[in-house]
Phi, psi and omega in degrees: 000132178272125179254133178232149180241131180220164176240130178241132178234143175281162174202149179145173185292156179299142175067024175263006171092027181294309183294320178297324179292320177298319179295322179293326181283322190248341186082004182241131176279115182285344177279111187248344184274144177303322180295324178294321179294318183292317184271348180058037172223153177279131179248309179258169177293143175239157187221147178201148176270149177220126177254124177236160179240132179249180179294164178057040176058040175274131173249117188256113177267111185250123171268115183264129176246120178261126185249154177288148179256347183292143183299334180286347185239026179299326178304316179291324179300315182297322180297335184270345186246014185284339185226045187257161178260331185210143177257136170260095189270118191252128175227129183274143182293331183280331181259325186072208184287124185234170185306315181285337172300313180294315182296320179295323177298315179296320179297314178300321179293314178301325183275002173078019177288125188256341186229146181206155166244132183264120176261114176270094188277168180057040183294341179291350179272356177088191179061026185297312184296318181296313182291323178299319177295320177297316180298313181300322179294318181292329182273359178301138180067022173243173178294341183259016186302326183250017179293144179293141176250119186244112175293135181218156173215117178286339180288319182259346184085359181297133171083353183295315178293322176298322179294318178299320180295319180295318178296316179299319179298318180293310184294324184293340179263001182261150173271137178299160179302140186288145172261103181254012178076020181228072185292141171220131174238111178277115188287122176251348173216143175218124183209169182242134175247135182298131179082353181243318181101205185287134175234134175236149179231159178177181176263124183275130178227157168081344182174184184258151169237140186234156177298136181084357184282146171277132182233170177239136177259119178253152011270004184281347172060053173236157185263152175209176182233136180279121176276314182208162181226138174227159169224115182050045174088354181261130178291138181228154170285328180199157177259148182249160175302141181084016185241133169293126192227134174246131184236131177267118178240082189294339184265007183243129179270155176276132180163184184248010182267179178302134179076009178247165187231151182205172174300139182100338176288167183236129173264126180215199183239169180293153174077019173254018177087182182244172178284166184211150182262010180229132177233142166256128192223162166258115179267146173220146178240130190302138176282354180281352183282121178276167183298334180269357180290134182297341179255013182281343182296154185299145176270115189262159176299135180089001181295137174273133183219173167250125177267123177255117183221131183061236179249017183233172176222152186220127171297138184209163173238144184263133171237104182287143184286310185234307182289148178278341181205156179248117181266160176305138180085001182250162173232152175201154177273139183215164173247129178255123177258113184265153178284341177216166186285152181230144177257091184242159177245156167304132180093351176294141177256156184210170179234142174250132173240157184290170186297334179275351183060033177261338187222143170275120189249340181189177175207186180173190182223144182282125176263329177212113182284353175237069193270062179294157186303322186294343178283356184258356199280310190268160178296324179296318179296314181295321178296320180294319178294321179296318179296320179298323183301330182266002184211056185290346178263356182269102185294323179299313181294320181293320177294317180300314181291328177300319180289319180294321182290321186262353181074306180225137183224134172288129184299328183287341180244004181299125178052031180294330175267067178212176180265013175268144178284163178299322179293319178298318181292317179298318178297320180295319178299316179295320179297314179295325178291319178298327179276005179060026176274333177226164171237152179230123177225126178048050177067015175250124178257138181216154170301135186301316181294318181296323180292318179296324176296315178297318181297315180297322178297316180294319179298320179298321178293320179295315179297321178296322178295320177298320182289318183283324183227072183296342181281346183275156181296333180166199178273127178299132183298327178293325176294318179295317179297317179296319180296325180289311175081350181280145182246020180297122184301129174083344185293317182298316179297322178295321178297313180298319179298318180296316179297318183285349177280350183239257190257014184232158178225149175262125179243097184063240181262018181235158174236141185211163170296145181298333181277353185286131175237111182304137179206145178287138175289166182304318184291345181260355183299317182297316178297321179298317179297320181295318181293319179299319179296320180296323181281345184261337185301310173241086190302326181262000180212060183290165179293161178296156184302318182295337177279338178277320184276072186262349176231172189291339180272343187301314179301321180296317181290318180298321177298319177301314181298322180290314183295327180275357177086002179289332178233155179244128176272099183285320176207172180305336184250354185237122176233131178239145169297144185304317180303318181288323176301314181295322178296318180293320179298316180297321180295320178296314181298316181296318181294316181291329178296323181280321190253353178083298181222160179200150176274169176301319182296317181295318179291323178300316180293321180298319183268356180053053178233188182253163177297328179302327179269318190293318183298306179294330177297312180296323177297323177294317179295327174299313181295326180281353180080019178275314181239169178219135181274132176230104185066236178256018180241166175241148172220165178294141182292330182234000000 
């Protein structure tokens, strides 16, 4: 038997019988609060399991989410329909199409729900054909235009089995939610049980969570450990995508402070990135809004809104990319600046409500969950975001646009906050590389043209350094890094590695063409001869560096001698010709071999040098592993 897990959520106007219908389907009353019983309306989300059977021995595990229909509780309604597979859209025969029916339809559309079964409730009151025609007319040109309409009556039991059959038919043709290895559970309930501790519930999407697993709570980004997992009261080793899931986190307290958890938070895993307070999105305003509708007025730049995402909401401000306003029936790219961080993925859908939270005014989809201002600046970035908006399921295009928008991307973190699996992203990177659209060096992916531009720029700087200072080993890497100014992690190292794989070599802290041979220019030859003579006159006791560097060219020449190995920098103030350094080292080794140990003074006298030279020389030999200091004496290290 094939088992599948899905989520079904109700939608529709208040008092149209959603909760009663859930009870008729499942045998469980989803209204659990005393206030809900007293007022006979749903206020909070309700939940119930439903088992259906499909063809070919399919066993369908349906997690039913019952949402409130009253206009005052739309916030709760949105929290219940964010991760569903199918909508149970309820319209009562006595009322027909009502204001919250319309608002719920727009919310489902904004959230990308594509399939629904329409329950025409209270069918025992008559007017079925008229209301069914009204419903069909209202659903024209929507994703639900051809959805089945099933008359039902919980009072008489009419149509309940037909509704189950219709639901089974829909679910049996659907694929379960994909496991892409990126689990997220948007918490819709958080409570404490005596002797157990904190329990959170939600709909699991994107991947599995297992008992004993370490998880991360976003947006506060702290770790916790799962003690146990249940689904509708049954203990599980792990939860799967599309499953109503309850998780016991005994070490986490309920609250809004650091290290605490609450409704609206997200349970996920390590290495999926952090939350962010900026989103780049595609906004849309429903074309169903008529001129007399209170929310039909244009959505303007700078408008304050509430963003509803997952099971939470966030105060935000809208920054439109190009248009000054968004009219009904239009779409536009925008940047949302939130008052607090959100853990969103590329492709996540959301709903916008006005600042008073009285009206649903727009919806949209996340194009970049880390939408910093600089990603909005260039025409190439804007073009890439626009292209992404029309192909959110195309992993190649999304990876390509990610690289164009960010310039450089680490392959291990590319699109990690997306609904694509790591394997899908890796395959896309390889495909783009084979097509020569991108290059990859040391786990850094870049647009091929942009990389060649960066490479050419670096080569020009290196060549210029060779021309200006032919005596130097090459261009100092710190100078190159400073000139670039970019702080993208790993990119600079990848650039140097790429250059050194071809015609360049790294020499210590410098990079140069492989063909470059440091040489003093004609104008520096005289200075070079003078410095060599100064270092040779008293080979074991040359003058101090400041006495050698007496003209403006001397530091440049002395650096050349050190970089080419002709001279040794013993200390900041002591420079020896290599030949003399080797002679002094040999003399020290010979003396210690004969005498075992010696003081600085004894070695100074033996070599006929000064303490100014001898002390740093011995310290250098200590560092080289030639000698070893014991008290105030030296001995051979080996």
